[in-house]
Structures are given as C-alpha cells and as structure tokens.
TORMI-160227 format. One record per residue (C-alpha): residue number from 1; x, y, z. Coordinates in Angstrom, 3 decimals, padded with zeros to 6 digits. Layout:
N
NUM;X;Y;Z .
...
//
This chain:
466
1;084.563;131.903;104.981 .
2;087.452;130.568;102.690 .
3;089.886;133.122;104.273 .
4;088.802;132.187;107.832 .
5;089.209;128.472;107.248 .
6;092.479;128.503;105.198 .
7;094.153;131.801;106.094 .
8;095.139;132.691;102.551 .
9;096.526;136.169;103.146 .
10;098.746;134.908;106.059 .
11;100.146;132.259;103.839 .
12;100.806;134.747;100.903 .
13;098.424;133.039;098.479 .
14;095.080;133.507;096.454 .
15;092.072;131.387;095.606 .
16;093.234;131.302;092.065 .
17;096.718;129.959;092.811 .
18;095.256;127.325;095.285 .
19;092.832;125.967;092.539 .
20;095.673;125.746;090.089 .
21;097.859;124.002;092.734 .
22;095.178;121.526;093.610 .
23;094.449;120.680;090.057 .
24;098.135;120.311;089.356 .
25;098.598;117.863;092.351 .
26;095.660;115.886;091.044 .
27;096.979;115.545;087.547 .
28;100.391;114.167;088.793 .
29;098.841;111.542;091.116 .
30;095.676;110.742;089.032 .
31;097.552;107.671;087.692 .
32;096.692;105.887;091.054 .
33;093.088;105.682;090.192 .
34;094.091;103.290;087.341 .
35;097.200;101.707;088.683 .
36;095.490;100.668;092.017 .
37;092.817;098.595;090.444 .
38;095.344;096.898;088.219 .
39;097.508;096.045;091.236 .
40;095.058;095.220;093.769 .
41;092.167;093.569;091.943 .
42;094.004;090.358;091.053 .
43;094.460;089.530;094.715 .
44;090.611;089.787;095.383 .
45;090.010;086.005;094.748 .
46;086.527;085.013;094.307 .
47;085.234;088.168;092.738 .
48;084.592;088.680;088.994 .
49;087.570;090.693;087.530 .
50;085.345;093.479;086.257 .
51;083.601;093.811;089.765 .
52;086.909;093.707;091.605 .
53;088.581;096.343;089.324 .
54;085.363;098.646;089.613 .
55;085.223;098.298;093.398 .
56;088.930;099.176;093.810 .
57;088.646;102.045;091.421 .
58;085.805;103.605;093.649 .
59;087.507;102.850;096.835 .
60;090.649;104.420;095.536 .
61;088.865;107.807;094.581 .
62;086.691;107.849;097.790 .
63;089.512;107.135;100.124 .
64;091.791;109.637;098.463 .
65;089.158;112.353;098.442 .
66;088.122;111.946;102.023 .
67;091.710;111.836;103.278 .
68;092.761;114.731;101.253 .
69;089.681;116.746;102.558 .
70;090.770;115.964;106.158 .
71;094.307;116.992;105.658 .
72;093.151;120.350;104.136 .
73;090.585;121.014;106.849 .
74;092.501;119.775;109.933 .
75;096.089;120.558;109.061 .
76;095.560;123.444;106.310 .
77;098.384;121.878;104.292 .
78;098.320;121.292;100.487 .
79;099.379;117.713;100.833 .
80;097.121;115.126;099.183 .
81;096.668;111.452;100.001 .
82;095.803;108.326;098.190 .
83;096.620;104.517;098.393 .
84;100.333;104.272;098.389 .
85;102.645;102.606;095.885 .
86;104.781;100.070;097.640 .
87;102.213;099.356;100.190 .
88;099.753;098.047;097.439 .
89;102.530;095.663;096.152 .
90;103.336;094.474;099.662 .
91;099.564;093.754;100.082 .
92;099.296;091.730;096.871 .
93;102.802;090.043;096.525 .
94;103.449;089.281;100.287 .
95;100.499;089.539;102.459 .
96;097.791;087.963;100.147 .
97;100.312;085.743;098.170 .
98;100.185;081.956;098.823 .
99;102.749;080.486;101.197 .
100;104.121;078.393;098.341 .
101;105.042;081.643;096.505 .
102;106.774;082.833;099.721 .
103;103.842;084.917;100.709 .
104;101.890;085.082;104.049 .
105;098.842;083.255;102.687 .
106;096.304;085.602;104.076 .
107;092.987;086.274;102.274 .
108;092.170;089.600;100.828 .
109;089.550;090.103;103.561 .
110;092.246;089.606;106.278 .
111;094.669;091.736;104.328 .
112;092.171;094.740;104.758 .
113;091.755;093.807;108.513 .
114;095.607;094.108;108.770 .
115;095.616;097.506;107.072 .
116;092.886;098.726;109.279 .
117;094.608;097.677;112.481 .
118;097.807;099.229;111.324 .
119;095.886;102.501;110.715 .
120;094.318;102.334;114.079 .
121;097.823;101.889;115.681 .
122;099.033;104.872;113.315 .
123;096.253;107.003;114.923 .
124;097.224;105.990;118.522 .
125;100.817;106.876;118.000 .
126;099.616;110.130;116.558 .
127;097.449;111.011;119.438 .
128;100.208;110.047;121.948 .
129;102.439;112.604;120.120 .
130;105.043;109.905;119.369 .
131;105.157;110.651;115.698 .
132;105.270;114.499;116.131 .
133;108.176;113.929;118.464 .
134;109.767;111.797;115.711 .
135;109.653;114.591;113.220 .
136;110.734;117.294;115.601 .
137;113.785;115.203;116.549 .
138;115.205;114.929;113.160 .
139;118.229;117.290;112.766 .
140;118.151;119.964;109.878 .
141;120.771;118.050;107.741 .
142;118.684;114.990;107.704 .
143;115.548;116.977;106.903 .
144;117.151;118.608;103.986 .
145;118.514;115.397;102.932 .
146;115.121;113.761;102.940 .
147;113.834;116.569;100.696 .
148;116.620;116.092;098.171 .
149;116.359;112.243;098.247 .
150;112.587;112.545;097.529 .
151;113.358;114.961;094.793 .
152;115.843;112.640;093.106 .
153;113.119;109.808;093.723 .
154;110.559;111.899;091.969 .
155;112.748;112.673;089.124 .
156;113.908;109.036;088.877 .
157;110.140;107.986;088.680 .
158;109.579;110.658;085.961 .
159;112.407;109.274;083.814 .
160;111.175;105.851;084.264 .
161;107.651;106.699;083.517 .
162;109.046;108.501;080.253 .
163;110.635;105.383;079.107 .
164;114.168;107.183;079.364 .
165;115.334;104.888;082.020 .
166;114.692;101.153;081.818 .
167;115.643;098.119;083.731 .
168;118.622;096.061;082.637 .
169;119.872;092.633;083.904 .
170;123.463;093.500;083.697 .
171;123.630;097.149;084.775 .
172;120.264;097.332;086.611 .
173;119.061;100.339;084.770 .
174;119.979;101.665;081.341 .
175;118.921;104.259;078.771 .
176;115.658;103.532;076.930 .
177;115.128;103.941;073.144 .
178;115.461;107.693;072.857 .
179;113.922;107.845;069.442 .
180;110.500;106.471;070.599 .
181;107.068;108.022;070.806 .
182;106.778;108.286;074.706 .
183;110.455;109.595;075.130 .
184;109.723;112.139;072.362 .
185;106.368;113.146;073.984 .
186;108.133;113.633;077.385 .
187;110.877;115.754;075.783 .
188;108.146;117.882;074.212 .
189;106.202;118.176;077.461 .
190;109.504;118.972;079.385 .
191;110.404;121.815;076.991 .
192;106.919;123.154;076.980 .
193;106.521;123.074;080.805 .
194;109.908;124.666;081.522 .
195;109.240;127.404;079.001 .
196;105.877;128.203;080.662 .
197;107.541;128.293;084.015 .
198;110.479;130.433;082.959 .
199;107.908;132.919;081.478 .
200;106.012;132.917;084.844 .
201;102.954;131.711;083.239 .
202;100.368;130.963;086.224 .
203;099.874;127.200;086.585 .
204;102.905;126.334;084.187 .
205;103.034;122.890;085.341 .
206;099.382;122.058;085.086 .
207;099.197;123.829;081.562 .
208;102.395;121.761;080.788 .
209;100.502;118.588;081.668 .
210;097.477;119.496;079.713 .
211;099.544;120.517;076.653 .
212;101.589;117.411;076.650 .
213;098.167;115.489;076.613 .
214;097.109;117.443;073.615 .
215;100.497;116.986;071.880 .
216;100.045;113.258;072.603 .
217;096.503;113.159;071.284 .
218;097.494;114.835;068.070 .
219;100.666;112.717;067.632 .
220;098.506;109.498;068.178 .
221;096.035;110.692;065.399 .
222;098.906;111.233;062.973 .
223;100.690;108.233;063.857 .
224;097.550;106.011;063.418 .
225;096.848;107.543;060.098 .
226;100.323;106.683;058.882 .
227;100.586;103.239;060.634 .
228;097.626;101.064;061.602 .
229;099.732;099.436;064.232 .
230;100.865;102.542;065.929 .
231;100.107;102.389;069.681 .
232;098.290;105.677;070.749 .
233;100.157;107.842;073.220 .
234;096.947;109.379;074.460 .
235;093.720;107.969;073.562 .
236;090.257;109.738;073.837 .
237;087.802;107.451;075.722 .
238;084.961;109.854;076.130 .
239;083.885;112.090;078.921 .
240;081.392;110.740;081.339 .
241;080.764;107.213;082.498 .
242;078.698;105.678;085.411 .
243;080.636;104.840;088.526 .
244;081.039;101.194;089.305 .
245;079.777;099.491;092.521 .
246;081.908;099.499;095.726 .
247;079.807;096.821;097.400 .
248;082.308;093.927;096.684 .
249;085.017;095.491;098.879 .
250;082.958;097.758;101.186 .
251;083.636;096.642;104.832 .
252;084.956;093.308;103.412 .
253;087.341;093.015;106.503 .
254;084.371;091.848;108.600 .
255;084.606;088.662;106.717 .
256;088.112;087.939;107.724 .
257;088.808;084.957;109.865 .
258;089.624;086.796;113.339 .
259;091.147;083.661;114.666 .
260;094.333;084.699;112.711 .
261;094.759;087.977;114.423 .
262;097.185;086.793;117.208 .
263;099.326;084.637;114.974 .
264;102.951;085.732;114.506 .
265;102.560;086.367;110.736 .
266;099.539;088.580;111.282 .
267;101.301;090.721;113.924 .
268;104.315;090.861;111.632 .
269;102.288;092.091;108.641 .
270;100.686;094.810;110.858 .
271;104.022;095.982;112.016 .
272;105.334;096.074;108.616 .
273;102.530;098.128;107.234 .
274;102.737;100.408;110.204 .
275;106.586;100.988;109.546 .
276;106.107;101.672;105.860 .
277;103.180;104.127;106.394 .
278;104.979;105.940;109.312 .
279;108.206;106.503;107.519 .
280;106.838;107.076;104.062 .
281;104.422;109.647;105.554 .
282;107.112;111.251;107.642 .
283;109.404;111.495;104.582 .
284;106.711;113.188;102.562 .
285;105.644;115.636;105.133 .
286;109.180;116.688;105.782 .
287;110.224;116.743;102.078 .
288;107.128;118.666;100.898 .
289;107.224;120.726;104.158 .
290;110.869;121.811;103.724 .
291;110.245;122.734;099.968 .
292;107.131;124.817;100.746 .
293;108.929;126.528;103.724 .
294;106.462;125.029;106.401 .
295;109.319;123.998;108.499 .
296;109.855;126.421;111.443 .
297;112.651;126.165;113.950 .
298;113.301;122.672;112.749 .
299;109.702;121.689;113.473 .
300;106.633;121.161;111.131 .
301;103.762;123.242;112.627 .
302;100.470;121.286;112.985 .
303;102.316;118.081;112.550 .
304;100.092;116.159;114.777 .
305;097.041;117.180;112.732 .
306;098.666;116.259;109.406 .
307;099.612;112.896;110.824 .
308;096.159;112.232;112.160 .
309;094.722;113.040;108.839 .
310;097.151;110.541;107.304 .
311;096.236;107.853;109.832 .
312;092.476;108.511;109.291 .
313;092.991;107.957;105.669 .
314;094.405;104.473;106.151 .
315;091.404;103.501;108.405 .
316;088.750;104.721;105.957 .
317;090.612;103.131;103.042 .
318;090.689;099.769;104.552 .
319;086.883;100.143;105.277 .
320;086.179;100.970;101.682 .
321;088.503;098.209;100.364 .
322;092.037;099.594;099.426 .
323;095.427;099.258;100.725 .
324;097.233;101.825;102.905 .
325;096.418;105.406;102.279 .
326;099.220;107.854;102.722 .
327;100.597;111.396;101.838 .
328;101.725;111.588;098.284 .
329;105.098;113.081;097.216 .
330;103.479;114.296;094.177 .
331;101.841;116.994;096.202 .
332;105.276;118.733;095.656 .
333;103.923;119.674;092.101 .
334;101.105;121.577;093.737 .
335;103.447;123.367;095.994 .
336;105.624;124.383;093.060 .
337;102.348;125.660;091.306 .
338;101.928;127.861;094.501 .
339;099.895;125.924;096.784 .
340;100.370;126.721;100.483 .
341;097.004;125.921;102.130 .
342;094.422;123.302;102.546 .
343;092.292;124.946;099.952 .
344;094.391;123.327;097.330 .
345;093.413;119.937;098.907 .
346;089.643;120.886;098.540 .
347;090.222;121.082;094.747 .
348;092.249;117.835;094.614 .
349;089.714;115.990;096.736 .
350;086.829;117.265;094.549 .
351;088.492;116.184;091.335 .
352;089.114;112.688;092.870 .
353;085.176;112.580;093.318 .
354;084.546;114.091;089.992 .
355;086.891;111.399;088.561 .
356;084.182;108.779;089.676 .
357;082.027;110.370;086.947 .
358;084.770;111.490;084.395 .
359;086.985;108.526;084.597 .
360;087.247;108.248;080.760 .
361;088.654;111.785;080.646 .
362;091.028;111.112;083.479 .
363;092.106;107.887;081.904 .
364;093.205;110.007;078.833 .
365;096.013;111.598;080.918 .
366;096.643;108.923;083.493 .
367;096.268;105.745;081.469 .
368;099.499;103.761;080.883 .
369;101.285;103.454;077.533 .
370;102.531;099.890;076.727 .
371;106.268;100.043;076.700 .
372;108.967;097.345;077.445 .
373;106.457;094.767;078.681 .
374;104.873;097.136;081.092 .
375;103.133;100.479;081.154 .
376;104.570;103.994;081.490 .
377;102.913;107.543;081.786 .
378;104.760;109.918;079.496 .
379;102.045;112.801;079.933 .
380;102.714;113.325;083.555 .
381;106.483;112.334;083.322 .
382;107.678;115.954;082.528 .
383;106.058;117.315;085.742 .
384;107.711;114.764;087.897 .
385;111.146;115.425;086.386 .
386;110.943;119.179;086.864 .
387;109.587;118.970;090.446 .
388;112.386;116.600;091.215 .
389;115.050;119.042;089.951 .
390;113.433;121.882;092.045 .
391;113.527;120.021;095.236 .
392;117.491;119.769;094.925 .
393;117.809;123.340;095.893 .
394;118.009;122.501;099.797 .
395;121.175;120.465;099.136 .
396;123.167;123.540;099.997 .
397;121.811;123.581;103.506 .
398;123.456;120.297;104.350 .
399;126.565;120.569;106.568 .
400;128.908;118.972;103.846 .
401;132.077;119.887;105.764 .
402;130.960;117.812;108.830 .
403;131.114;114.021;107.916 .
404;128.964;113.139;110.943 .
405;126.245;115.126;109.185 .
406;127.075;114.728;105.474 .
407;127.499;110.931;105.273 .
408;124.095;110.057;106.817 .
409;122.549;112.697;104.746 .
410;124.234;111.269;101.609 .
411;122.984;107.872;102.512 .
412;119.422;108.968;102.665 .
413;119.695;110.952;099.335 .
414;120.961;107.802;097.459 .
415;119.097;105.291;099.562 .
416;115.625;106.533;098.590 .
417;115.858;106.281;094.724 .
418;118.400;103.304;094.652 .
419;116.126;101.011;096.803 .
420;112.934;102.783;095.371 .
421;111.744;103.141;098.994 .
422;111.502;106.336;101.090 .
423;111.419;104.007;104.183 .
424;114.711;102.288;103.358 .
425;116.402;105.715;102.666 .
426;115.268;106.797;105.950 .
427;116.709;103.468;107.513 .
428;120.151;104.169;106.102 .
429;120.400;107.592;107.534 .
430;118.769;107.077;110.813 .
431;120.965;104.056;111.605 .
432;124.041;105.676;110.423 .
433;123.598;109.238;112.098 .
434;123.405;108.128;115.744 .
435;126.064;105.467;115.218 .
436;128.578;107.880;113.668 .
437;127.926;110.656;116.305 .
438;128.315;108.020;119.103 .
439;131.617;106.667;117.787 .
440;132.979;109.960;117.230 .
441;132.323;111.031;120.681 .
442;129.477;113.468;119.807 .
443;126.567;111.183;120.984 .
444;125.066;113.872;123.000 .
445;124.249;115.927;119.877 .
446;121.719;113.159;119.128 .
447;118.259;113.284;120.661 .
448;117.259;110.009;122.504 .
449;114.470;109.299;120.229 .
450;116.852;108.872;117.246 .
451;118.661;106.118;119.183 .
452;115.339;104.488;119.572 .
453;114.554;104.826;115.958 .
454;117.908;103.265;114.951 .
455;117.395;100.203;117.048 .
456;113.777;099.816;115.753 .
457;115.108;100.051;112.112 .
458;117.707;097.346;112.900 .
459;115.184;095.198;114.546 .
460;112.897;095.576;111.561 .
461;115.539;094.461;109.121 .
462;116.535;091.586;111.358 .
463;113.038;090.086;112.164 .
464;110.405;091.766;109.868 .
465;111.884;092.568;106.373 .
466;109.821;091.049;103.791 .
//
C-alpha cells in the first residue's frame, strides 16, 4: 500500500530514508510550536494568557499536521507546512495592532476571518490554474536564483539562531560574542553534523540535531554545577504532558464583526496576506523542488496539487485559530536527508500530533535560549547553516554572462536574506527581469504573465505595503 501511495521505487527512495527525512524536517521546524504561541497569544485580547498560549499551541500542531498530511497524500512531496513566520508578525503588529500604534485596529477574531478569506482566495487561484501558470512561467535563471536566495536565507537564519550574527544599530548586523555558550554549542553541532554527513552516516542531519541537544544538555549540567547563574542551553522538561484546550480559538472567526468585511483596510489586509502566502509558498516550492530535483522541463509536476494543499492549510489554520499556514523552507533539511516522497510528510505530520503529548520533550530541542534580549535556537542552528550551504550548488546554473538574466537573479539572491522576506526578494527580481528584457529589446523572451506579476508587485508597494 505504501508503495502504491507514494511510489518509493520510482523516486529512488526507501521507507527508512523517508522516515529519517520526515523526522529531520520536523526537528528543524519544531521551533514554531513554541514561537507561534509566544507571538500570537498576546494579540488574543480578552483571553487569559495561559489559555491563549495553550490554544495557539494546539492550533499550530493540528494545522501543521493536517496541512502536511494533505501535501504528502495529494502532491506526494516531502514539503511540510506550518504557520508562517512573517505572516504571524503581520497579524499581530499590523492587522490586530491599535490604530494609535499604526496598526489596522482589527480584533483578533477579525484577523482570523481575514486569514480565512485570503486562504479561500488562495484556493480559487489554485483551482483556476493561475498559480501553477505563475510557477511554470518563471525562467530557469530565476528559479535557480530563488533556490540560492532561500539557501542564503536559511543559513542567515541559522547564524542568527546561533548567536553568531546579531543586530547592530550602526552596521545593521555584526558578529556576536564568539566565546559564548550558544555559539560554542552551534560550532560543536556543526562539526558533528558535517562529520556524520561526510562519512555518509544515514540521517546525519537528524543525528546531528539530536547529538547537539545531548551536548547542550551535558554542558548545561556542567555549567550549572560550576555557576548557579548559568543559563541552561538545553533543559530537560519531562516527557509527557496533557494537551491544552483549543476551545478559545476554535472557529473564533464567527465572532468577528462582519460589517468590516467591505472596508478598504479589511480588503487591503486580505490582499497583503494573499500576496505574502502566494509568493512565500511559490518560493519555497521552487527552491526545495529545484534542490530535490523535482523540476522537470522548467516545471514543477503536480504543482496544482501542492498549491491546493498549501491553500487548504491556511483555511484550516484560520478555523482552528492560527495565522497563515504555508510551506516551510526547513523542508530542505528533509530533502537533504533523502526525502523524496509524501511518506516523509506522514512522519512529520505524525510528529506534530505527537508533539501535543510530548511537548516537554520537543521543548528541550526547540525552546529558545535567552540571548541579547531575545531568544535563539542553537540546537537546530547547525542544520540550517548546512542546508543553506548545500542549496548554493545551483548557483552555477544561472547565466552569469547574460546581464538580463544575471542581474535579476542576483537581486533575488540578495533581496531575500537582506529584507528577511522571500516575497520581497521575489519582487526585486520579478520587477527587474521584464523591465531589463524590455529595455534591451528582448521583451519577447518574457512570458506575458511575468509582465502582469511585475505590475502587481509595483501596485503592491505603491498601495498596500505595510
């Protein structure tokens, strides 16, 4: 049955490899289980903090699991989904923030309604084949640039989560304190993981994450014995705990003021969420698909199914009580671990469900370490850095000798990490590509849809940019 559903032999993989890949992907994106409640819960005004955090935790795990299952079964891709970083901050700090704080002033119930509508529109675009046409219209150089840009982005996030790169008011970013517990733990994990991979140990990335956690746990015990004020890098919280209640956020959108649906700000919020989800998802599918070798003749097979799975995740997530659910670039870690089919997603989704019961154990790996006024994740940082480096391989496929191809590609590559947004990186390249081609007399090389996208991006920045 497994072979019939996922076609393992045709994809050159095995059950064992898919299981390892699914677990690896989960480990690198499990941080969202704890980050999402921390971000979203404060916006749920009127709910007790503990109830809000618990409800968002459950909504996050359930929506991630369901959407990941759908992606695996419908599209047969090892691309997992969960509430997206970026969209959640837009939800809290713009959509549901008071007008006095330059927000839109919507209630959190109205916020979920906005996300729900954007998800439904997302599905409509998918069923009408608009999004698939968008992906298939992207030229090879741009697709490869997207993969490279996302790789740099992943590595940058890994360096940030390690405490190696920190914010700086004068230079924007700077080197963190090298001789510090999280940086040293990341360095140890990086050496361990690379060693396992070079020696071709199956599941090297997953074993590297687990090994890094063990090293962190031991170091924390030693540090605590030497200095009572030592902040633990990894802290044991137990194994099993009872899942919280999802009741406070379940179908909360029905309590929204539907009289606001036709207001200009409501429509703008829907459009922005739609834009963010469309292009974040498209970037992830193309980037991970390129790295995994799924792209055939400049097209992503079963793209419509993958897009529909992504759209359904947003709709379900809004009903459960979380912000936009989208495909995760961390899925690249599972691809590097050998994942090639939706069977890996069955493992990832199952672990999200299991996380409802084993949240203390998951927290040991995914919980943040207090650093520079915030929280970082040094246990999973090595995996992100390594995967980012691996995604650089396709940079040689870009036509660097042709400026009309190279410059837009380069803008995407630097735009994604430097603006901390896949969508913005897309905009840089998708506006520059048709413009340069047109001005150099090569406009016919551009598919009509790319001109449309360029105009839409320009309109987005003129009228809707938050």
